[in-house]
N, C-alpha and C positions, 0 to 999 in steps of 0.2 A: 504494500500500500504506500502511495506517495502522500505524505502528510506535510502540509504547510503549517508551521508554528509561528504565531505572532504573539505579542504581549503588550501590556501597557506599562510595565515596570522598567523597560529599557534593557541595556546590555547586562550580562551577568555581573553581579557585584555582591559582596557580602552583606551589605546593608539594605539595598533596595530590591535586588533581583537575585536572590540566592538559589532559586529552585529551577530555573530554566535549563541550565547545563545538565544537572543530573537527570532531568526529565528527558531532554533530547537524547542523552546518552542511552537511557533505558529504551526509548523508542528504537534507536538504531540497533541496540543489542537484540531487540525482538525481531529484527530483520526488515524494518521499514526504511524506506527512503525518506529522509527528512530535509526539507528546505526551511530556512529560518529568515524571517523578515521582521525586524523589530525597531522601534524608535531609538534614536541616539540618546535620548534622555527620558526620564519618567513622564508618562502621560496618563497618570491616574485621574479618575473623576472626569473623564472627558467624553464618556459614552461613545457614540458613533460619529464623532465629529470629523469633518474635513476642514482644514484651514485654508480658505481660498487664496489668501495673499501669500502663502508660503511657497517657496521653491524647494522641491525635495531633491536630495542628493543621496544616492545609494553608494555606500562604501562596503565592498566585499571583503570579508576577513575570514581567516581560518579559525577553526574552533579552539585552537590552542593559543590564540592571540590575546585572550582577555586577561586583565589583571583584576585583583580583588576589589579595586575601587571603581570598576565599571569602565575604565579606559581600556584601550587595546593597542597593540603594537601595529605600526604602519607596515603593511605587507611589502611596501616598495622602498623602505628605508635602508635595506641592506644593499649589498653589492651584487645581488644575484641577477640584476638586470631583467627580471621577469616582468612582463607587461602587466599593467593594471587591467583587470577584466571589465573594460568599459564599453567595448564595441560588440555588436551582435556577432561578428565573425569570431571573436575570441570566445564568446560564450558558447557558440555553437560547436566550437572545437573541444568542449568539455571542461572549460575552466572552472565553472562553478561545481561541476560534478566531482572534480578531483581535488580541488584545493579550497574553494571558498563557498561552502554551503550556507554561510551566514551573511545576510545583507543588513547593514545598519543604516537606517534612514534618518538623515538630518531633517529636522522639522516634521518628522513623521508622526502620525497618530496610529492607533491600532487599525482603524478603518482604512487609512491610506496604505498601511503596510499590507493589508489584505488585498487591496486593489493591485498594488504593484507586484506582490508575491504571486498572485494568480495569473496576471496578464503580461507582466513586463520583465521580471527579474531573472527567471530561470527557464529561458527558452530551450536549453539543451536537455531539459528533463521532461518526463511524461506528464500528462495532465494531473493536476492535484485531485486526489480522491476525497480528502477530508481536511478541513481546517480546524486546528486546535488553537484556541486563544488562551494563553496562560503558560505555566501555572502562575496565577496571581499570588502575590505575597500577602496573604490574608484572605478570609472568606468573602464571598459575594452571595449573601443570602438575605432575602426580603426584597420587596418591590423597590424600596428607595435605593438600595445598593445595586439592584439589577438595572434600574433605569440610569444610574449614574456611572456605573463601572465601565472603564475602557476595555476591560477583559470581556465582559458580556457584549459590549459594543462591537468589538472585533468579530465575534461570532455572528452577531446580527448582520454585519456588513457582508460576511461570507454567504449568509442565507439569501441576501438580496442579489448575490451573484450566482445563485442557484447551486451552491455547494453545501453539502452537509457540514455542520459545524458544531463544535463542542466548546463551551466556555469552561475552563478548568481553574479552580482555585484551591490552594493549599491553605487550610483554615487556621493559620497563626502568623502573626507578625513578629513573634518572639524568635530569637535565635534557636535553631533546632540542631540536635546532634545528627551526625551523618546517617546513623542507622534509621532514624525516623524519616528523614528525607528520602532515603533509599526505599523504605517500605511504602511511603506515599506514592513515589514514582512507579514502583512495580504495580501497586493496586490500580493506579490511574490508567496505566497502559492496558491492563487486563480489562478494565471496565470499558475503555474506549474501543478496544478490539471487539468486545461483545456488542456494544451499542451499534458499531458500524455493521457487523454481520447481521444483526437482527433489527435493523433500523425500522422504526414505525413510520410509515409514510405520512401519518398525520402530524409528525413532529418536524420542525425546521431546525431547532437548536436545542441541545441538551445543556443545561447548566449544572455542572458537576462540582460539588464541594467535598473535599477530602479532609477529614480532621487529622491533625498532626499528632500521632501517637504511635508508639512502636508496635502495638498490637493491632494496627488498623486493618491489616489484611485478614484478621480473624473476626472482625466486627461486621454487622449487617450492612448491606448496601440497599438503600431504600429509595423507591420513587416517592417524590414529594410534590407539594404545591408551594408556590411562593407565598411567604408571609406578607400580608398587606399591612404596610405601616405608613406613617405620615410624620412630617416634622411638627413638633409641638411648639416650637419657638425658633427664633433665629439662631441657628447652631453653627453655621459654616463660616461666617465672616466676623472679624473683630475690628473695631475701629482703632487706627493707629494715628500717632501725631503726624500732621502734615509737615513736610520739610519747608514749605513756604510759610508755615506758621499762620495759617488762616486765609483770609480772603484778599489775596494779592494777585496782580497780573503784571506783565511787562508791557511798556509802551514801545514804540518803534525804535527807540534808542537803547533798549534793553534795561531800562531803569524800572525797578519795581514800583508800582503805584497801587495804593489802596483802592479796591473796587467797591462800589456801592451797589453793584448789580449782581455780583456773584459771591458765593460762599463755597469754599472747598472743604470736603471731608474725605478722608482716606480710609479704605477698608482693605484688610489683608485676609487671604484664605487661611483660616485658623479654626479647624473643626473642633467643636466641643461635643463629643458623641456620648456623653454620660447618660442622657435620657434615652438615646437610641439603644445603647447597650442594655439598659434596664428593660426596654420593650422587647428586645430580642430574647432576653432571658425568660420572659413571660409568654413567649410565642407558643401556640397550641401544638399538640402532637400532630404529626402528619405534614408539618410545614418544613421548609428547607432549614430555617434558622433553628428550630427545635431539634431537628435531626442531627445536624452537624455539631451543635453545642452539646449534645448528649453522646458524642463520640462515634456516631455512625456516618457513613458516606451518603450524601444526598444527591439524587438525580432529579432535576426538575425539567420536564418537557415544556418547551416554549414554542410559540409562533412568532415570526419576525414581522409583527404588524401592530398597529394601534387598534385595539379591539373596538368594534362597533357596539354602541349602547343600543340594545334591542328595544323595540316598541316605538321608535320614532321614525316614521316613514311617511312618504307622500308629501303633498303640498302644505307649506306653512301658511295658515290663514292669519293675517295680521289683524289686530284689534282695530275697529273703526275709530278714527279720530273724533274726539268729543268737541 
């Protein structure tokens, strides 16, 4: 099976993206052809976004080029005089097949990585059979996380490209020992292979959450529904002090002038998820959140669409003006 792997956490790194290399290695050990297209930096909380103003640059790297901090060695910095795999002729001669199965996309998002990975980056390889988005560093369970997650967004993008897709999350942001990561990767590959072989045609995306525990392979794997939750207050942004110290603007000479018509306030992305976590802890049995928080693997079948609210059909009759 040819599997395209994308993510929203960026290149392998100890702090932000610790799971992708062990997972890709496990897929390859299971005999799969794996192509990787990932953003050059973290793109979490971005859902299925494409950034129209961005110019995307793909840098092909070998799997052993990555450092622990998420940077990588320049393939062309040595004296080997090997050409950079930038032209279609080079790619068709097997460049990505043999040396550079990873493509790092500057200004990329999970959705743009899916588009490029499916249609542009790996022309020397056979068509992609399955897209796996992840493994996310932390779980994606409940409707808020599913709608916000770049991991889930990448899988939704693949579905709009008529590809089977699985969003994969490893349910902990705490540092994990190697044996726990290995167990989670092995189970994830087994579940992914099973889902692909027995794919239910009613499903476009499976959202797979694997708890991080050493005995995970012996725990149940459950079909679930997404826990429906809502923000109870403003939790994502915090106000910070403005560098301009309030309501100022510059005139044509670059001199700051006090404005009587504008007032500046500055907000930074600073999630306070305490209430959200309490809600997840109280989620009912049968939901994705309840299942993974109780140590079992969760599989949530999804459709890549905004659902229609039933019962509202036909012509809208406007009230007569009084």
